[in-house]
C-alpha angles and dihedrals in degrees: 000000000000090000092060093050094050092046092051094056112064117226122252095262092053092049092050090049091053091047090052090047091051091050091050092049091047090052091050091047092050092047093050090045092051093050089046090057092045097047099078092051091048091050093049091046091049092050097041098041108015100052096049091045092053091045090050092053091049092049091049088069093053138063090244114154137160088264089064090054096045096045091037090234120158118249125232131226109247095166112198099358092101091054093045090052092046096053100035110033103034139060091248096122091055092047091047092052091048091050093049091049091049090049092053094047095046093046090052092048092049091050092049092047091048092051091049092051091047092050090048092050091047091051092049093049094050095074097056143309106333125198092259093050094046091045092053093051096039098100090055092055095053097070117129 
């Protein structure tokens, strides 16, 4: 009778092995579940962004225009001629530098404005319950 009781209860090493096995299985299940939730977004992003980007790169090496599409004419591979024309015969480098400068200035202004608004909101909320603080905790106060 005592043999059956000791056989029914696993020893400590066996229990820790099963706990480790359960933890490993839980980790695998959570990983697969996470990728399963992420997969539709990756597919939509690949179709909506990836395909047009690849098509744009391919068309940049051809003489493809709207005229080719309307007249159903085939387009020809011209390889790097579009890029040579872009960088040598146009004002693209000047426009690119202006755009980069504008990007840097506007990003800095947005960051400064955001920090000022955050500091102002923090100063307002120090004195008591502000509208933003009470609005953020409102659902918690409506329990029955």
